[in-house]
Backbone bond lengths (Angstrom), bond angles and torsions (degrees), N, CA, C in turn:
res aa  C-N    CA-C-N  psi(-1)  N-CA   C-N-CA  omega(-1)  CA-C   N-CA-C  phi
1 M - - - 1.473 - - 1.530 109.37 -
2 N 1.326 117.06 137.97 1.463 121.81 -179.42 1.522 109.80 -77.94
3 S 1.333 116.84 112.51 1.466 121.09 -176.71 1.520 112.51 -71.67
4 L 1.348 117.87 -13.00 1.460 120.95 -179.34 1.531 112.41 -89.96
5 K 1.294 117.87 -14.79 1.463 121.09 -175.30 1.527 111.25 -59.25
6 G 1.323 115.40 130.20 1.453 121.53 178.94 1.513 114.53 87.04
7 K 1.338 117.90 -8.31 1.458 120.94 176.59 1.527 109.44 -85.18
8 T 1.330 116.46 178.15 1.462 120.68 -171.20 1.517 111.85 -117.89
9 A 1.326 115.03 136.09 1.460 121.56 175.82 1.522 109.08 -122.96
10 L 1.325 115.98 142.24 1.461 122.09 178.08 1.531 108.10 -116.62
11 V 1.329 116.04 128.49 1.463 121.85 -178.34 1.523 109.19 -126.51
12 T 1.328 116.84 127.51 1.465 120.22 174.66 1.534 109.10 -96.80
13 G 1.324 115.62 153.72 1.457 119.67 -176.53 1.515 111.00 62.16
14 A 1.350 116.04 43.89 1.464 121.66 -167.14 1.518 114.84 -95.73
15 A 1.327 118.43 1.38 1.469 120.28 -174.31 1.521 112.79 -76.34
16 A 1.336 117.56 -22.22 1.462 120.71 -175.50 1.528 108.78 -162.20
17 G 1.329 116.39 179.88 1.459 121.48 174.40 1.517 113.34 60.24
18 F 1.326 115.61 -143.66 1.455 120.06 -178.21 1.525 112.15 -61.89
19 G 1.322 117.26 -34.87 1.457 119.65 -179.94 1.512 112.07 -58.26
20 L 1.324 116.24 -45.13 1.465 120.55 178.94 1.526 110.68 -69.42
21 E 1.326 117.33 -38.70 1.465 119.62 178.13 1.529 110.74 -61.68
22 F 1.312 117.06 -42.75 1.466 119.93 177.46 1.530 110.89 -65.45
23 A 1.322 116.75 -38.33 1.469 120.32 178.38 1.528 110.75 -60.92
24 K 1.327 116.97 -39.84 1.466 120.76 177.43 1.521 111.03 -62.04
25 L 1.326 116.07 -44.00 1.465 120.24 -179.39 1.525 111.37 -65.63
26 L 1.317 116.19 -41.30 1.461 120.22 177.20 1.522 111.32 -63.63
27 A 1.322 115.96 -43.67 1.460 120.72 179.87 1.526 111.06 -63.96
28 S 1.335 116.90 -36.73 1.470 119.99 179.01 1.526 111.31 -66.25
29 D 1.318 116.86 -21.45 1.467 121.61 175.15 1.529 112.03 -91.19
30 G 1.333 116.26 3.17 1.459 120.33 175.08 1.507 115.61 83.98
31 L 1.330 117.88 14.39 1.466 119.64 178.66 1.523 110.53 -79.71
32 N 1.309 115.94 145.92 1.451 121.32 169.61 1.523 108.29 -79.50
33 L 1.329 116.56 145.60 1.456 120.45 -168.93 1.525 113.41 -118.36
34 I 1.314 113.97 140.75 1.468 122.50 166.73 1.523 105.57 -117.43
35 L 1.314 116.10 114.60 1.459 121.72 -175.62 1.517 110.29 -112.65
36 I 1.321 116.01 130.81 1.461 121.01 -175.76 1.520 109.63 -126.32
37 D 1.316 115.68 133.91 1.468 121.07 179.77 1.521 108.20 -163.72
38 I 1.321 115.74 162.91 1.462 120.80 178.20 1.524 111.64 -87.50
39 D 1.353 116.73 -19.30 1.460 122.37 -175.69 1.530 109.98 -92.45
40 E 1.320 115.97 96.82 1.468 120.47 -174.10 1.520 112.37 -63.55
41 T 1.326 117.89 -41.30 1.458 121.04 -177.00 1.518 111.65 -62.69
42 R 1.317 116.79 -49.47 1.462 120.08 -178.85 1.530 111.43 -71.36
43 L 1.327 116.42 -32.67 1.462 120.07 178.93 1.530 110.32 -66.27
44 T 1.314 116.26 -41.97 1.466 120.75 177.79 1.521 110.67 -63.35
45 G 1.333 116.41 -41.16 1.455 120.31 177.47 1.518 112.28 -64.21
46 A 1.337 116.44 -39.78 1.468 120.72 177.98 1.529 110.64 -63.58
47 R 1.331 115.68 -41.74 1.468 120.08 179.11 1.523 110.87 -59.66
48 Q 1.322 117.08 -46.96 1.460 120.75 -177.95 1.520 111.25 -64.42
49 F 1.324 115.87 -41.35 1.470 120.13 178.58 1.530 110.70 -60.87
50 L 1.312 117.18 -46.02 1.463 121.25 -176.70 1.526 111.71 -67.04
51 I 1.320 116.63 -40.54 1.471 120.48 177.73 1.525 110.50 -63.13
52 N 1.330 116.13 -45.51 1.465 120.60 -177.86 1.524 112.44 -67.75
53 T 1.324 115.59 -34.37 1.467 119.74 -173.91 1.521 112.96 -87.31
54 Y 1.318 117.39 -37.40 1.468 120.16 -170.99 1.526 114.41 -117.27
55 S 1.309 117.99 -8.85 1.467 121.54 179.23 1.527 112.23 55.33
56 V 1.326 116.28 47.97 1.460 121.46 175.37 1.529 108.75 -117.15
57 S 1.318 115.41 165.10 1.463 120.42 175.93 1.525 109.14 -79.02
58 V 1.329 116.31 129.63 1.465 121.27 -179.58 1.524 109.43 -130.06
59 T 1.321 116.07 116.00 1.459 122.48 175.98 1.518 108.42 -107.36
60 I 1.319 116.79 135.96 1.462 119.00 179.68 1.525 110.74 -118.17
61 M 1.327 114.19 152.80 1.460 121.19 175.92 1.528 107.64 -139.54
62 V 1.316 115.72 120.71 1.461 120.75 175.97 1.521 107.52 -84.47
63 C 1.336 115.72 121.17 1.462 119.04 -172.72 1.518 110.06 -153.48
64 D 1.319 116.79 138.06 1.460 122.37 172.25 1.523 107.38 -86.94
65 L 1.318 116.04 102.82 1.456 121.34 -173.84 1.519 113.63 -74.78
66 S 1.324 116.93 -3.93 1.468 119.20 175.74 1.523 111.98 -84.71
67 L 1.324 117.24 -7.92 1.463 120.63 179.54 1.525 110.59 -80.10
68 P 1.325 118.20 140.49 1.476 121.42 -175.64 1.525 114.10 -58.89
69 Q 1.332 117.33 -29.18 1.465 120.09 -177.43 1.524 113.59 -88.11
70 A 1.333 118.08 -0.70 1.463 121.06 -172.72 1.523 112.82 -59.13
71 A 1.315 117.83 -48.25 1.470 120.73 -177.52 1.526 111.11 -61.88
72 D 1.337 116.68 -40.89 1.472 120.05 178.89 1.521 111.00 -62.09
73 E 1.330 116.83 -43.00 1.464 121.00 -179.28 1.523 111.06 -64.51
74 I 1.325 116.58 -41.69 1.463 120.73 -179.96 1.526 110.16 -64.83
75 Y 1.314 117.28 -47.87 1.464 120.37 -177.08 1.525 111.05 -65.86
76 R 1.309 116.33 -41.68 1.464 120.27 179.69 1.539 110.73 -60.53
77 K 1.318 116.43 -38.36 1.457 121.05 -176.89 1.524 112.68 -76.10
78 F 1.347 117.15 -32.72 1.464 119.39 -170.16 1.533 115.11 -121.31
79 K 1.337 117.82 10.09 1.469 119.01 -175.55 1.526 112.94 -64.10
80 Q 1.336 117.61 -24.17 1.460 120.63 179.26 1.527 112.87 -81.14
81 N 1.310 117.04 -4.10 1.463 120.24 -177.36 1.529 114.03 -82.96
82 N 1.336 116.42 -3.62 1.472 120.35 -179.87 1.529 111.20 51.63
83 I 1.302 115.21 63.39 1.456 120.94 -175.91 1.522 110.64 -63.57
84 E 1.314 115.89 120.80 1.465 122.56 -178.52 1.522 111.70 -90.44
85 I 1.332 115.81 -32.30 1.467 120.47 -179.61 1.529 108.81 -131.78
86 L 1.320 116.17 129.94 1.460 122.80 174.77 1.520 108.10 -118.90
87 I 1.330 116.01 123.54 1.462 120.32 175.94 1.525 108.11 -117.66
88 N 1.329 115.23 106.63 1.465 121.92 177.06 1.531 108.04 -86.46
89 N 1.321 115.55 94.18 1.460 120.72 -172.90 1.524 113.67 -111.21
90 A 1.318 117.95 -24.63 1.468 120.99 -172.04 1.525 111.83 -57.85
91 G 1.326 115.64 137.65 1.456 119.60 178.60 1.515 111.33 -179.43
92 Y 1.311 116.03 166.36 1.465 120.88 173.98 1.523 108.59 -154.82
93 G 1.330 115.02 168.13 1.456 120.28 -179.07 1.518 111.55 -121.60
94 L 1.322 115.68 165.09 1.464 122.75 178.99 1.516 107.50 -147.09
95 C 1.324 115.71 130.57 1.460 120.45 -176.70 1.528 111.02 -114.06
96 G 1.331 116.25 143.26 1.460 121.20 176.65 1.519 110.93 145.21
97 H 1.317 115.88 167.43 1.458 120.06 175.05 1.528 109.06 -65.82
98 F 1.315 116.36 136.27 1.464 120.97 -176.68 1.531 111.66 -57.53
99 T 1.322 117.83 -31.64 1.468 120.28 179.53 1.523 112.00 -70.43
100 N 1.331 117.81 -16.55 1.467 121.05 -175.85 1.520 114.07 -109.80
101 T 1.324 117.43 -19.29 1.465 119.62 -176.17 1.528 110.90 -73.82
102 R 1.339 114.95 160.63 1.462 120.62 -177.08 1.529 110.83 -83.15
103 W 1.321 116.22 125.40 1.454 121.14 -177.84 1.513 112.40 -60.90
104 K 1.321 118.15 -38.53 1.470 120.39 -177.63 1.531 110.39 -57.95
105 M 1.317 117.23 -41.00 1.465 119.98 179.98 1.528 110.88 -68.79
106 E 1.327 116.66 -36.55 1.467 119.43 177.97 1.516 111.55 -71.80
107 Q 1.315 116.53 -38.63 1.465 119.99 175.99 1.523 110.69 -60.90
108 D 1.332 116.23 -45.27 1.469 120.20 178.62 1.526 111.21 -63.45
109 M 1.333 116.85 -37.18 1.460 120.72 178.49 1.524 111.14 -64.20
110 I 1.324 116.52 -43.95 1.468 120.33 178.10 1.528 110.17 -63.73
111 N 1.322 116.64 -42.71 1.464 120.02 177.15 1.529 111.12 -59.53
112 L 1.330 115.67 -43.19 1.460 121.13 -176.99 1.525 111.83 -70.32
113 H 1.342 116.34 -52.73 1.460 120.96 -174.84 1.524 113.20 -74.43
114 V 1.314 116.87 -31.69 1.467 120.44 -172.83 1.525 111.84 -109.09
115 F 1.332 117.38 -60.96 1.460 120.12 -171.58 1.532 112.23 -67.02
116 T 1.337 117.23 -55.71 1.468 119.24 -176.18 1.521 111.52 -65.93
117 L 1.324 117.52 -42.54 1.466 120.59 178.26 1.527 110.55 -58.45
118 T 1.321 116.05 -45.06 1.467 119.78 -177.73 1.517 111.40 -68.36
119 K 1.322 116.55 -43.74 1.462 118.71 -176.81 1.524 111.90 -70.53
120 L 1.325 117.62 -38.91 1.460 119.89 178.11 1.528 110.25 -63.82
121 T 1.324 116.29 -40.04 1.462 120.72 174.86 1.527 110.53 -63.32
122 K 1.326 116.37 -43.00 1.469 121.98 -179.93 1.522 111.77 -59.54
123 M 1.327 116.89 -35.42 1.456 120.73 -175.51 1.527 112.25 -83.57
124 I 1.331 117.17 -37.33 1.461 120.50 -175.43 1.526 112.37 -86.48
125 L 1.320 117.62 -33.27 1.466 121.88 -174.95 1.535 114.09 -58.17
126 P 1.338 120.32 -44.83 1.470 118.77 -179.62 1.527 113.23 -58.47
127 D 1.326 117.48 -34.93 1.466 120.42 177.34 1.528 110.59 -63.45
128 M 1.330 116.20 -40.28 1.466 120.59 177.94 1.525 110.82 -63.64
129 V 1.324 115.56 -45.02 1.464 119.79 -178.52 1.527 110.48 -63.30
130 R 1.319 116.89 -40.34 1.468 120.20 178.41 1.530 111.15 -61.84
131 R 1.335 116.53 -38.03 1.466 120.79 178.61 1.526 111.88 -76.91
132 G 1.320 116.23 -23.37 1.459 120.58 -177.10 1.506 113.45 80.18
133 S 1.347 116.70 20.89 1.465 119.97 177.61 1.517 110.05 -157.44
134 G 1.320 115.13 149.04 1.461 120.12 177.61 1.518 110.48 152.69
135 M 1.327 115.01 157.32 1.457 121.84 179.17 1.524 109.37 -137.23
136 I 1.304 115.52 138.12 1.465 121.20 176.33 1.522 108.12 -125.03
137 M 1.317 115.65 133.59 1.455 120.44 171.05 1.519 108.27 -120.71
138 N 1.322 115.44 126.12 1.455 121.77 173.89 1.530 108.14 -108.62
139 V 1.312 116.40 127.44 1.465 120.65 -176.49 1.524 109.65 -90.86
140 S 1.316 114.75 113.41 1.455 121.82 176.01 1.531 107.82 -107.84
141 S 1.318 117.97 -131.78 1.460 121.74 -176.15 1.518 108.06 -174.13
142 I 1.338 117.90 160.99 1.459 118.45 171.32 1.531 109.94 -66.63
143 A 1.336 116.36 -13.91 1.469 120.43 173.61 1.524 111.53 -59.91
144 A 1.329 116.89 -20.60 1.465 121.10 -176.62 1.519 113.59 -68.66
145 F 1.324 117.00 -15.34 1.458 119.80 -170.40 1.522 114.17 -93.11
146 Q 1.329 118.71 -3.50 1.462 120.86 178.21 1.522 110.20 -157.75
147 P 1.339 117.77 162.24 1.470 119.93 175.95 1.529 110.55 -64.01
148 G 1.322 116.64 153.77 1.458 120.40 -177.35 1.514 113.62 -130.13
149 P 1.330 118.46 84.24 1.465 119.94 175.53 1.522 111.18 -53.81
150 L 1.299 116.34 140.11 1.473 126.38 -178.50 1.536 112.28 78.43
151 M 1.335 116.92 -8.11 1.472 121.29 169.80 1.524 107.59 -141.25
152 A 1.331 115.65 46.03 1.463 121.84 -168.28 1.530 113.13 -57.88
153 V 1.331 117.39 -46.56 1.467 120.25 -176.80 1.522 110.48 -71.23
154 Y 1.316 117.58 -39.08 1.465 121.04 179.08 1.527 110.52 -60.08
155 Y 1.321 117.27 -52.63 1.463 120.88 -179.22 1.530 110.61 -59.63
156 A 1.327 116.90 -43.65 1.462 120.33 -178.77 1.528 111.67 -64.21
157 S 1.328 117.02 -40.32 1.465 119.67 -179.50 1.528 111.34 -68.87
158 K 1.329 116.78 -33.95 1.459 119.78 177.34 1.531 111.13 -70.57
159 A 1.344 116.56 -31.79 1.466 120.05 174.53 1.526 110.29 -64.19
160 Y 1.323 117.08 -39.20 1.466 120.85 176.41 1.526 110.10 -58.17
161 I 1.333 116.62 -46.31 1.469 120.55 -178.60 1.525 110.61 -60.82
162 L 1.323 116.77 -41.71 1.461 121.22 179.81 1.523 111.18 -60.96
163 Y 1.328 116.92 -53.00 1.463 119.81 -174.87 1.530 112.05 -70.64
164 F 1.321 116.66 -38.04 1.463 120.93 176.62 1.529 110.45 -59.67
165 S 1.319 116.05 -45.30 1.464 120.90 -177.26 1.516 111.75 -68.02
166 E 1.322 117.14 -42.64 1.466 120.38 179.14 1.526 110.96 -62.30
167 A 1.314 116.40 -39.91 1.463 120.26 178.90 1.522 110.94 -64.61
168 L 1.329 117.03 -44.06 1.467 120.27 179.13 1.516 111.15 -63.63
169 A 1.336 116.14 -41.85 1.466 119.63 179.71 1.526 110.47 -55.93
170 N 1.323 116.67 -39.97 1.460 121.17 178.77 1.523 111.31 -69.32
171 E 1.323 116.95 -44.10 1.467 121.09 -178.80 1.525 111.96 -61.97
172 L 1.326 116.98 -30.85 1.459 121.24 -171.02 1.520 114.20 -90.85
173 K 1.318 117.82 4.16 1.461 120.36 179.09 1.535 110.15 -57.61
174 G 1.322 115.20 130.21 1.456 120.34 178.36 1.509 115.35 88.21
175 T 1.339 117.17 -0.31 1.475 120.26 -177.90 1.524 112.83 -94.62
176 G 1.336 117.06 -14.34 1.456 119.87 -173.55 1.516 112.57 88.39
177 V 1.328 116.95 -0.02 1.465 122.61 -179.77 1.528 108.20 -115.71
178 S 1.315 116.75 138.86 1.460 120.53 -179.69 1.518 111.02 -125.20
179 V 1.326 115.37 153.49 1.458 122.13 174.56 1.525 108.11 -125.94
180 T 1.318 115.86 129.51 1.458 122.65 177.78 1.517 108.77 -121.10
181 V 1.326 116.59 135.55 1.456 119.78 173.88 1.528 107.64 -108.75
182 F 1.314 115.64 124.78 1.465 123.77 -176.12 1.522 108.18 -99.70
183 C 1.332 116.34 123.35 1.469 121.77 -173.73 1.526 110.79 -123.73
184 P 1.319 117.81 77.43 1.464 119.87 179.95 1.522 111.62 -77.74
185 G 1.339 114.80 163.91 1.456 120.94 171.85 1.510 110.03 -94.98
186 Q 1.318 116.80 -157.12 1.460 120.59 178.53 1.529 109.18 -65.18
187 T 1.309 115.96 122.83 1.462 122.13 -173.21 1.518 109.50 -130.47
188 D 1.306 116.06 150.14 1.460 121.88 -176.03 1.526 111.08 -79.73
189 T 1.326 115.97 64.17 1.467 121.42 -179.27 1.529 112.95 -108.31
190 G 1.321 117.58 -5.12 1.458 120.93 -173.38 1.513 112.57 91.79
191 F 1.360 116.50 -0.05 1.465 120.32 -178.20 1.526 111.40 -60.51
192 Q 1.337 116.81 -50.26 1.459 120.07 -176.78 1.533 111.47 -63.15
193 K 1.317 116.22 -37.29 1.461 120.08 176.94 1.524 110.49 -62.79
194 A 1.333 115.83 -41.17 1.467 120.33 178.63 1.521 111.03 -66.02
195 V 1.353 116.97 -37.89 1.466 120.73 176.91 1.521 109.92 -60.27
196 A 1.329 115.93 -46.58 1.459 120.48 -179.85 1.528 111.09 -61.02
197 L 1.329 116.34 -41.40 1.464 120.59 -179.66 1.518 111.16 -64.35
198 K 1.336 117.18 -45.88 1.459 121.32 -179.79 1.524 111.76 -67.02
199 S 1.348 115.53 -30.86 1.463 120.15 -174.70 1.520 113.58 -91.76
200 G 1.342 116.44 -8.48 1.458 119.59 -178.28 1.514 112.81 70.80
201 T 1.359 116.30 31.49 1.452 121.24 -179.99 1.521 109.45 -117.50
202 T 1.322 116.59 171.99 1.461 121.35 173.13 1.516 108.67 -99.83
203 L 1.327 116.79 163.43 1.452 121.29 -175.17 1.515 110.13 -128.11
204 S 1.329 116.31 127.53 1.460 121.66 171.22 1.524 106.87 -93.50
205 R 1.330 116.61 125.95 1.463 119.55 -176.45 1.521 110.61 -64.17
206 S 1.307 116.07 126.69 1.454 121.46 -179.89 1.525 110.16 -79.45
207 P 1.337 117.85 137.46 1.472 120.01 176.06 1.521 112.15 -77.39
208 W 1.353 117.10 -3.03 1.461 121.51 -173.17 1.523 113.39 -99.44
209 L 1.304 118.19 8.28 1.455 119.60 -173.86 1.531 111.68 -64.52
210 D 1.333 115.73 131.32 1.459 121.19 177.90 1.520 110.36 -83.83
211 D 1.307 115.91 160.64 1.459 121.97 176.58 1.528 108.95 -79.76
212 P 1.332 118.35 123.15 1.468 119.86 -174.54 1.521 114.20 -64.13
213 A 1.333 117.10 -36.91 1.466 119.55 -178.95 1.523 110.94 -66.05
214 K 1.335 116.51 -42.31 1.469 120.10 179.73 1.531 111.07 -66.42
215 A 1.339 115.80 -43.52 1.468 119.49 179.98 1.524 110.51 -64.20
216 A 1.335 116.68 -43.70 1.465 120.70 -179.46 1.522 111.11 -62.59
217 T 1.320 116.91 -38.71 1.466 120.64 179.50 1.522 110.80 -61.78
218 K 1.335 116.96 -41.17 1.463 120.45 177.85 1.530 110.43 -63.56
219 G 1.338 116.39 -41.36 1.454 119.86 177.65 1.514 112.40 -65.16
220 Y 1.312 116.39 -40.05 1.460 121.82 -178.73 1.528 110.81 -64.84
221 I 1.332 116.03 -44.02 1.466 120.27 178.06 1.529 110.08 -63.19
222 A 1.339 116.28 -40.92 1.461 119.95 178.18 1.516 111.30 -60.52
223 M 1.340 116.66 -42.22 1.457 120.65 178.72 1.529 110.89 -63.19
224 K 1.322 117.03 -45.19 1.461 120.93 -176.96 1.527 112.27 -67.65
225 T 1.317 116.55 -24.39 1.470 119.84 178.83 1.527 112.29 -97.09
226 G 1.345 117.02 3.77 1.456 120.98 174.85 1.512 114.93 77.32
227 K 1.328 117.38 20.18 1.464 120.67 179.49 1.520 109.68 -72.10
228 A 1.323 117.55 136.90 1.468 120.45 -174.99 1.523 112.83 -75.10
229 V 1.327 117.89 -40.73 1.463 121.70 -176.98 1.516 109.30 -130.19
230 C 1.329 116.65 131.04 1.463 121.44 176.46 1.519 109.76 -124.41
231 I 1.326 116.52 118.12 1.459 123.05 172.60 1.521 106.20 -115.38
232 P 1.328 119.20 104.32 1.464 120.36 -174.56 1.526 112.38 -76.91
233 G 1.335 116.67 126.52 1.452 120.92 174.52 1.511 114.40 96.80
234 V 1.335 116.01 140.26 1.460 122.01 -178.67 1.522 111.13 -62.42
235 K 1.324 116.89 -43.70 1.469 121.28 -179.85 1.519 110.78 -56.37
236 N 1.310 116.40 -44.98 1.466 120.08 -178.29 1.530 111.77 -69.72
237 K 1.332 116.88 -35.20 1.466 120.04 176.09 1.526 110.62 -61.69
238 I 1.329 116.19 -39.37 1.466 120.38 178.40 1.524 110.34 -67.19
239 L 1.342 116.87 -46.28 1.464 120.78 -179.18 1.528 111.29 -62.31
240 A 1.331 116.75 -34.74 1.466 120.24 179.87 1.523 111.71 -67.12
241 Q 1.337 116.72 -20.59 1.463 120.83 179.77 1.523 112.47 -101.87
242 L 1.331 116.79 10.96 1.463 121.26 -176.82 1.524 112.35 -54.42
243 H 1.323 115.96 -41.06 1.465 120.21 -177.63 1.525 112.59 -68.40
244 R 1.341 117.30 -15.07 1.456 120.82 177.17 1.530 111.49 -91.28
245 M 1.344 115.90 -22.25 1.464 120.33 -175.08 1.526 112.75 -91.29
246 V 1.328 116.37 -24.26 1.468 120.79 179.23 1.529 107.73 -133.42
247 P 1.320 118.13 161.91 1.464 119.09 176.25 1.529 111.56 -54.10
248 R 1.315 115.87 146.20 1.470 120.66 -175.40 1.531 111.87 -56.95
249 K 1.328 116.17 -38.70 1.464 120.27 178.76 1.521 111.03 -62.47
250 T 1.320 116.14 -39.31 1.464 120.86 178.35 1.524 110.82 -67.43
251 A 1.335 116.44 -42.47 1.465 120.39 178.72 1.526 110.66 -59.69
252 T 1.314 116.86 -41.89 1.464 121.08 178.86 1.527 110.71 -63.62
253 S 1.324 116.64 -41.24 1.471 120.72 178.48 1.524 111.08 -65.10
254 L 1.335 117.15 -37.80 1.461 120.60 178.96 1.525 111.44 -66.55
255 V 1.333 116.32 -38.33 1.467 119.68 177.11 1.530 110.04 -63.31
256 R 1.318 116.96 -41.43 1.462 119.57 178.22 1.526 110.25 -62.34
257 L 1.324 116.96 -42.63 1.462 120.97 178.99 1.527 110.79 -59.88
258 L 1.315 115.78 -40.74 1.454 120.54 177.73 1.521 110.86 -61.59
259 Q 1.330 117.46 -46.62 1.459 120.60 -179.82 1.526 111.37 -62.85
260 E 1.314 116.98 -38.54 1.463 120.45 179.51 1.523 111.76 -68.00
261 N 1.328 116.84 -32.28 1.458 120.48 -175.27 1.525 113.78 -81.16
262 I 1.325 117.62 -19.94 1.469 117.77 179.27 1.519 111.91 -98.42
263 R 1.357 116.57 3.85 1.465 119.23 178.11 1.520 110.15 -133.38
């Protein structure tokens, strides 16, 4: 019998990409869903698809997660739902020299990747610990494992998610609650296209793009088994260790070369 059936999961950035893939996996396990995103049109479409396909309860909330009050509003609205699974997935990237990029977009990115993720976890986690059950997945990236010239703030914020999540996973041993950090590589989710659009650059399609459904499934299984860190795919595991295989300065230069070659 599926012990998760009928329980509630909350997913941020759920209108498309990994957020929607995780929502599908949760729905297939019979969980009721709370989906949060800034894109009302796509979020509404995702809700209808999930209801029609999986016959689960789906509640949506249109919210700008880069706003400082976002986590408070979400928790206030859904704290009575006894959230069993929290997936902090919302995020975006920005490419360009730090001296030329727009601060407002970087500020919003830091708020989204760091502040809202941390505060939402801070508010929901104690309820899980009190119940003695719950799972949290924070979506980072293989970008977290080294500096990223031309995407400096993005890489740094993803590193925060990685280290924050690993620390929590250790603190929570024996509580019945687990934290998993999901670190995918370049995936065919539309992320890179969105980065190019926000950055005012063009995008050369990478031949290395992973399949989002397959990557999400690996992350989902890792979360359900309580694994602290999930890097889906051999290629991504190797790239995540790049800084260990070559001098750190060389690894940083290689990352810059990669960013220059896909734009």
